[in-house]
N, C-alpha and C positions, 0 to 999 in steps of 0.2 A: 465191721461199721452193726451198730445196736439196733435190732428191729424192730419196728414201732410195737407198742403191746395194745391188746386190746384191752377197751375199757369193760371191766365189770361193775356190776351193778355196787351202789353206795349202800352198804348194809347200816351203815347209821340213820339214811333216811328211813330205813325197814323198822328202826327202831330197838336197835341191836348197840348198845352206849357201853363204854370201857367198866370193867369191874375192878375190884380191889385185887391185893394180893392172894389174898386168901380165896375168892372166888375164880383169880385165874388159875390156881392150883387145881382148884375142883376142875373147872373147864379142862385143864391138861387131862386129867385124869378120865374126864370125861369123852376126850377124844382118844385116847389109848382103847377105852370100852369100846366107842364107836366105830375105832378101827378093826378092833376085832371081832365086833359083828358082823362089820361090812366083808371083811375076808369069810367068814362062816357063809355069809349071804351069798357070796360071788362062788364058793365052792356049792353051795346047792343049786347055783344056777346051771344047768350043764344041757340042756336041749335049745336046740335052737330053731328059730323061727323056718317054718319049710313054704314056699309061695301054696302049695295045697293047704294049709289049712288057713292061710291068710285070705286068699281068693276062696275059699270054701267055705268062709264064716266058724272058722272054730272059736274065735276070739270075740263073736259076738255080745255087742252087752246088753243086759236085760234093761226093759225102758217101762214105762207106765202107757198103757194106752189113753188116747185122748179123751179127757174126762169135760163134763158138763157140769156145772153148777147149779141146782135147782135155784130155783127162785127163793126160797125160805132163808137160804147161805148155811143151811146146815146139813144138806145132803148134797150127793152128786151122782149123777149118771154115768155109764160107761158100758160099751159094746163088747159083750163077750162071746168068742166064738169056741165051743168043744170041737175039738179036731175028732175025738173019738166018736162021738156022737152025732157030731155034722150038724151041729145044732148053733144058730146065733140067738145070743138074747141081749136085752136092752134091761141092765139091773139100776138100783138105786142103791148107793151105799151112804152111811152115818161117817161125817168128816172127823167127829172126834174118834168113834171107836174101828173106823173102818168096817164094818160089819154091815154084810147087805140086810137090806131091809124090805125089798119090793124086788120080784120080776116085771117091769112092764111089758114086756113084748118078749115073744118064745115063738119061733119062725116055726115048730113044728105044728104051732096053733090057726097059722096063718094059710092060707090054701092060695096057692099059684109062685110062692115066696120059697125057695131053698135057703138063701142067704143074703142076711143083711150087711150091707156093703157100708151105708152111713145113714144118721138120721137127724132130723131136726125136730125140734118141737115149735108148736106155735106160743105165742107168747104168754098163755097163761096155762101152759103146761099139760091142754087138756086133751092135744092132737099131735101126732107125729107125721113126719114126713120119712117115707124109709124108701130107700135107693138099692135098689137092685140092678145087676146086668149093666152096669158103667163098660163104656168105652173109652177111652183115652183119645183126647181131640192134641191137645199138646199139653204145655206143661203143667196147668194147673186146668185145664176144659175138660170136660167130658159128655156125654151124652149118655142116655139111661133109663130103665122104666122104674117112676116112682109110684108109691101107693099113700094113700093117708090113712091114716088109724085113728079111730077113735078110743081114748083110752077106757071112756065110761062105759059106751054100747059096744065096745069091741067091734066095731065095722073095719070092715076095709074096702077100701075102695081105689081102682086104678085112676091116676090122674088121666093118662092120656094112654091112648093103642099106640103111640107113635115113641120114638128114643125123643127126650127133650132136654131142654137143658135149664139147670139154677130156678126149681120150683122154688115158690117163695109163697107164706102165709100172710095175710093180712093180719094185723094184729089181733082182731075177733076171731081169727079162724075158720074164719064163715068161706073163705075165697082162695085160691091158687095162683099167682102170678107165673108164668113160666115162658121160655122160648121154646122155639120148634121152626127150625128152616129160616131163620134170620128175622122171624115174626114173632110180637110178643101176644100171647091169649091169657085169659081168666076162665078159671074153672069155678064155677058156683059150688059150691057143696051141700049146700043147702037141696037147691033145683037138680042139681046134677048137670047143667047145660054146662058150656063154653062158648066164650065168644072171642070172635079174634080181633086183635085192637090196631094193630098194623098190617097193611096189607101189599105193601111198596118192598120187602125182604126180598133177596134175590141173592145166591152162592157169588160168590168173588166180586158183589156190585154194591148193594144195601144191606146194614146189619142195622137190626133195632133192639136196644136195648143188652146185646150181649157184646163185648168188647172184640176186635180184630184180634189180629195176632200180635202186633207191637205193643197195642196195650196191654196184652194179657201178659206178654214176656217181662214187658219195662216200668208198667207202673202197677203190676202186682195184682190184678182183678181180671174178673170173668163179668160177673154181673152188673150193669152199667143201668137198673132199673132200681126205684124204690118207692114203697109204699108210704104215705102219710099214716099217723096215728091213728085218723079215724077210717081210714080205708076207702076214701071218695076219691083220690087223687094218685096216680104215679109219675112220679117222676123217671125220665130214661132219655139214655142218651143215642143219638141216631148216628150211625157211619157211614159214609157215601164213600166207597171204595173206589168207584169206576175207573177212576184215574191213575190209581195204584198198579206200578208196574207189578206182573205176573213172575214169580219163582217155581219152577219145576222142578223134581225131583223123580230120577226113575227109581222104580222098587223092585227089584229081581225078584222075589218071590221064589217060589218053587214050579211058577207056569212055564210055559214054554215061552211065553212073551213076557216082559217086563211089566208093569201099569206105570203112570205119570202122576206123580203129587202135584196138584198147583193148587197155588195160593198165594194172596197178596202180601208182598213183602217189601216194606218201601226203606231200600238203601239210603245213607245218607245222602244229602242233597235232592232227593227225588222225593215226585209227592207224597205227601203223607194221605191217609182219608180225612175228608172234610167234615167236623165233626158239627152237629148243632143240638139243641138242647131241650126238650119237650114235654107238654105237661099232659095226662090224660087225666080227663073227667068223667066218673061211672057215669055219674046222672044223665050229664047230656049226649055219653058216649062219643066224645069228638076231643081231636089232640089238637093242643094248639103248640104255636114256636114259641119258645123263649127268647125276646130281642137279649144278645150279650154283645152285639157288634161294638158297642161304647168301651169293653173291657178287653183284656189280654183273651183272646180265643180261641188261640190255636191248637191249642189241647183241653182239655176236659177232663184232668186227672182224678178227681172225685166228686161225687154229690151225697149230701148226707141231710136228713129232715133235722130241724132244731127241735129244742123242747115245745114250740108253740107250732099247734096243729100245721097251720099252712106256712110257716117260714123253712124255706130250704135254703141249706148253705151249697155254695157250688165253688169250687176251686178251678180259676182258669191261669193258664199260663198261655207265655208266647213261646214263639220257635226256639229261643236260643235257650227259654227255659231258666233264664235270670230275673225274671220278674213273673210274681203269681198275684193275682188276685182272687181275695176269700170275697161273694158275693154273697146275698141274700135275692132271692127269689119270693115275693109275695103270688102266693096262687091263688089266695081270696081276691084280689086288686087286680087282675086282668093279665097275672106272672108280672108286676113291675119290680125292678131291679134297684138294688143299690149297693155300695162298696162297703165293706164291714173292715176290713183289712187288707194292708198292701206290704207284700213281702218281696226284697228286694237284696242283689248279690252279683259282685263285679263279676265272679265265674258262674255258677248257678244254684237253684233252691232245689233241695232236697223236698219230695213228696214223703209224707208218713200218712200214718194213721192217730197221730195224736190229738187231733181236734177234737174236744170233748165240750159240748153246751152242759151246761148246768141247769139247775129247774127254773131259775129266774132268766137262762139265757144269758148268761154273763159264758165265759169261755175260756177254756185252756186249749195253749197254743207251744209249740216249741217250734226255735230261732237258732241260727247261728250268728247273729247280729252282736254280740258279745266279744266273739272268736271261740267261743266253746259253745257246742248245742244246751240249751239250759229252755225250763219251763217258763211260761209267761203266764199271766189272768188277764181278761178283758172285761171292759163291763158290755153289755148285751148290744150298746153303740159303736165296739170297737176303741175306746177311750179307757181313760184312766190305766194303764200299762202298769204292771206289777210283776217284776222280776221274781221268779219262787225259787231258783237255784243259781248259784253263782260259782265261780271258780275256775280256775285251769284246770279244768276237767269236765269229760262228757255225761250228758244224761244219754243212755243208748236204747231204755226201754220207758215207755209212760203206761203204768199199769191201770190207773184211772184212779178216782176221785170217790170217798165217803163222804157224803152228803150228812151223815149223823156227826161223825169226828170231825169233819173238816181238815182231813188229814189227803194227801194228794200220797201214791204210791208209785214209786220208780224204780229204776235199775242203773248205774252208772258206774264211771272209770274213779270214784274218790280214792279207792286204795291200790291205783297204780293201773297204768293205761293195760295192761296183758292181764288185770282181773278185772272181774263183776263181783257187783253186791248190791240186795235189797234194801232201798231207804224209804222212809217215810219224811214229810215235811207238810207244815200247814199252811192253808190257803194265805196266809199271809206272809209267809215265807220264812218263818221261823221254826224253832226244835225239828231241823234238820238231824235225823237220826239214823244209825246202821242196823238195820234188823237179823243183817246174817252175820256171822261169826266166824266160819273158816276161810280162810284165804285161798281164793281159785276163782272158777265161774258160779256163781250161782245166778238162779233165775226162776220166779214166782209164777204162780199160776192162783190169783186170786177168787176168794169163794163170791158170790153176788152179792152178801151184806157187807164183804171185808172184812170179815170177823176171824178168816183163818186165809193162810197162802199155804199150796204146796210149793215147795224148794227144791230143786234138780240142782246138787251141788256136784262138781267134778273137779280134778285138775291135772296137772300130768302125771301124778302118780296113785291118782285116787279113781277109779272107775266111777259111775254114776251111784249118787245117793239120792232117794227121794223121801223126803220129810214133810208132816205136817207142821205147820208154825203158826202160834198166831200171828195175828196182824199187827195189833199193837205194840208188843213187845219184842215179836221176833223171837219167843222161847220156842221150843221144838217140842211138840204135844205127844210125837210116835214118829217113828222111823215107818215108813211104808215100803221100802224097798229098795235092797241093796245090790252090788254086785260082787260080793264077797268071793264067791265060788269062783270068777274070773280070777279075782285078786291072787288067790290062793294059787289057781292053776298056774299064772304067770310066775310064780316065785321058783317052779322049776325051769324057766327059759332064760338065757342069758339074755338080758336087756340093763341097758345104760339109761342112765338117769340125763332127764332135758338138762342142761345148763343154761339157764336164762341170764342174760349181760346184754349192755348194750354197746354198742361201737361207733366210733364218732368218726362219720364220712361224710364229707363236702358241707362242713359246718353242722352237721345234725348230729344228735346222737339215735341212732336207731337200733329199734330193739330186735334182739337176734337169741337164738336158743343153738346150743351146739351139743350133737348127740356123738361121744366118742365110743372108739371099741371098749367094751368090759376089761380088759387088758393093756389099756393103753399104756403107752411108754413115752414119754416125751423125747429119749435119746433116737425114738426112730423116726422115720418119713411116713408119714401117709397120703393118699389121696384124697381131697376134697371133694366132696357131692353136693350143690347147692340145692335147695328147692324153694320154690318162692311162686305167689300167684299176682302179686303188685297191682291189682286193678285198683279203681278208685274207690276210698271208704272201706279196702277190704282188711283183713286181718289173719295172718297165718301164725303171729307168736304170738301165743296164748297161752293162760295157764288154765290148761281145758284135757278133757282125756282126748285122745285122737282116735282115729279111725283105721282103715287099712293102708293108707299112705306112711302112716307111724310106724306099724308095722313091718310094713318094707324095709321103711329106713332102718332100724333096728337089725333087720337082718344082714342090710349092707353095712351097718356098722361092724357088729360080729364079724363078716369076713373083710374086716381090716381097713375101713374107710371112715373118716369123719365127715358126720352130714350136718349141715349148715342152715338155716333160714332167716332171712332178715327181711323185715318192712322196712322199704324203702318209702321216699317220698311219694306223696299222694295216697299212700294206705292211711286207714282211719285211727279214730279215737286218741289223737292227738294235737286235736284244736283245728278250724277251720283254714288256718294260714297251710299248715303243712298238708293237708288232704288236699287243698285245691292248689297246691305250687306246681302242679302238674297239667295245668289249663292250658288248652291249644296245645299242647304239645305231647300226647301221650305217646309215653314210649322214649323219650327222652332223658328226662331225670333220672325215671326210675332202672334205665339201663344203666347211667352213668353210676350211681348208687351201688348195683348188683356187681359190674366191672372193678367198681373203686374197693369193695369189699373182698371180693377174690384176692387183690392184688395186696392188699392189705393182711388179708389172713395167709395168703402165700409167703409172707416174708415170716411167717411164724417158723422156728427150728425142726417143728415137727410137721410141717405141710410140706409136700413135694409141690412146687409149683408148676409143675410140668404136667402135673397129673390132676387138673380141677374141671369137672362139670359142672353141667347146671340141668336143670329142668323141669316143667311145669305144664299145666294143663289149661285150655284154654284161653283167657289173659295170661296166665303164667308161659303156655307155648308161643305167643307173641312174642313175649319177652326173652323167652332159653333160647328161640331163633335169632333175636337181635342182639344176644349178648356174644354168643358165641361168632355171630358175623364180624360184628362193630369191634368186639374184643378178643379179636383173633389171636392175638401175643397173649393172651391170658387163658383162655378155656380152649381144652384141647377136645372137648366134647360137650354134647347137648341132644337133649329129647323133647321134643315139640309134639304133644298130644293136643288134636282139635282146635290149632291156634288161629286166631285173628291175622292172614298177612298183609293186609292192608284195609284201613278202618273205612275206604271206600266200600269196601264189599259187606260191611254190616252195617245194622237198623239204623235211622233216624233217631230215634229218640234217644237210646244210649250214647251212641255216637255223638251227636251235634250236641248234647249236655256239657262235654267237655270238650268237642273240638270246634264247635259251630259244621256249618256247612263246608265240602269240598272248594265250593266257587270261592267263599269266601277265605277260606285257609288252607288252600294247595299245599304250602310248603308244609306246614304241620300234618298232612296225611301222608306224603311222599317221602320227607327228609326223616322219616322214623318208621319204614314202612322195613321191613326184613328184605322185601323184594327190590326193594332199592340197595342191598350190601349183600346179595346173593354169591356176587362174583368174589367175597371177599371169606368165602368159606375155607377155612384151611386143617379145623380139626374136623373129628367124628360126627355124625349128623343123623339123628334117627327119627324121621318125621311119620305121623299116626293120624289116620280119620277116621270116624265113620260116614260110611258113603250117605246115610237118609239124615243126616243133620240137619234139621230145620232151624236151627238156632246158628251155630258158624257154620255158613254151608262150605261142605268141598272145594268150593270154587276155589276157596283161601287157599287149600292145599296144593292143589292141580296149579294154579297160577305160581305159586310160590317153588314147586318142583319145574315148571317149565324154566324159570328164572336159571335155577342151577342146571337144568340140563343144557341149557344154553350156554353158560358160561363154563360150560365141559369140569362141574366137581361133581365129585362121586358122594353120594350118600345113600343111605337106608330108609326105604319107606314101608308103610302097610296102610291097606285101606279097609277098611273092616264093612263089609254087604250088609244093609239096610240095617245100620248100627246109628240110633242116633247120639246126640251129643255126650253123653253119658258112657255110649261104650260098653254094653254089658248084655247078659242074655246067654242062656246055655253055658258052653264053656270060652266065652268071649272074653271074659274079665281074665281067667287064669291063661288063655293064650296070649294075652297083651302084658302081661306082667311078666310072664316066661321070656317073652321075648326083649322086652326092658331089660330085665335082669341079665341077660344072656349079653348086651350091648352095652351096659355098664361094667359086667365084668372084665371083657374084652378091651372094651375102651380105657378102664381106669385101672384094673386087675393088675396089671405089671409095670414096672418105670420105662418109660419113653426116652427116647432121645429129645434134645432139646428139637424144638422150632426149628433153630437156627440150623442144627446138626443135618435135621430132615431136607432144609432146602437145599443145603450143600450135598 
């Protein structure tokens, strides 16, 4: 029987056309030369990757420090740290030459500051907020000691004796608003006085101006307050967590008794914090409640002042997150409100930061209404819609609008869903222009006047290269930094190329990459080891430089395994319908796709269908568990790290966006839970979790393990004490990857009897 073939990429679509006979002969000679070069290259690749190198950072890439474009658009600032001298500086550089032109701050000259962790400018760049002694709370939040520094007078002042959150200048740089113990405060830098503007804040009950856990994690922001342009109003969100159920974690630490961390965590179907919008007026020293009850108001995922001083834009959503109301609040007229724009989707509406108000208060907005994510412009009343980008590709990032040239800059998949390029288009929707030339993943950081952008480029074969480009033409002005040293180092290692292709599965062409052993022989049989994440809108098959997992996959490939990654239905950048195909059924279609991929690849002559494994982390662990249990005749092993085992255990905002509530969709939750299929485990299973995971709680792994135990199923597992969702710190990563490597080697390293033989 002829085996199914894997569909490879259509190279004619990539611009490779047929040549005449002369060119064909030249091409044949080129292939022969390429073959000789390849053989020579393979012989030079003698070193094997080791776990000590992979987990120890031996292949760490060089990056640019986060830079801030100065107001003049010709210079940028960088935070530097001299490890030898133990000195922090904030320096200014010229874009064009890269030369340092000024040092704004040196920690040696700042009494009481040993190390600057981060900094923020005032609007006119006359002052700085300097952060020191930060302590992480959750993924994005922290508390710390902050100072203001006047660049002209050289005066350094402590903002507060307390550890505070999110200190923010008003536009004039004369006041700083901040959060402390769930209340908001204002420090007057002229008089030195501090005013408390809210008083009802209480831990695990009321929060003013700072987001709760679930907003921070799923809507991606912490600071829930904002100054207007004139600095006489502060808009803020108030969170009433009183009725949100509490979650607790025991922290073992090094003391005799563990401590308990308790925080509000709304699981799917449970009560969220009640949010309300408020406006504080500095002149009257009073806060007023903004009436938003006539709109969708279950969530307030964004607030942003427009170009008009007293007009605040607010994004509001219903609980299902399939309707978004963009409203305007007139803070000069008793906070009256009006609907500016409404976005609907049968599944859900994505929240992002693309909303941009122009000087005339017209605004730019992104939407999937065409079936693909594109940019639109509206007038100040939300009328006269004009689509600026169009096509069967996605706008992946919006960079901004240049008022002088009328150009909009963005990133997209116009050059293929696994690639990214920087583009410009006029505000009229014409003159779409590609500004980057190298095929792979490009990402831009623009100067404030949009005259330059710093481009970060990488591909599967090229580690990060940073260049300065002219914004209008995309022309490279200079190379800033590269990773040539790493590239040269890797030439000595056994490293196989990622082979990109598509595979036709369940009526869809899915993106795939394959890593084969360097000495691959198609007459031999190899075990197949699959890696995936598969979460909604995600992407693993991308033409970009990889990280630690890629080196680990290379190591396994050189030990004689074929490593494959496939992005199935529900993943991103292939249109709205493909991404939202898994709505109400997380874990159904994605699992079907991975099982079918494994079965199809198992029919290839060089794949041993009796040795097929799969692994993943977080959502990927949810997937790998399901694949092993439901595909017990296909997969012989799986590793699940920090997996969700039931969406009933995960938070409201993320889960209900895709599943609605368990009360509305109980079958969607239970029919796709690994716990439901624990009794079907036949192969080898390794289950791993961090005991202090505040994101995907250890509860997930404990419930799944209990189901496996009661089904009398043998499995391996590891719990890492006091480790969060990332499972790192000290020797933790090294220990984890040693454990996973040993498990893979034992499970897939040797040919096994068929399942039928095992059962008999």
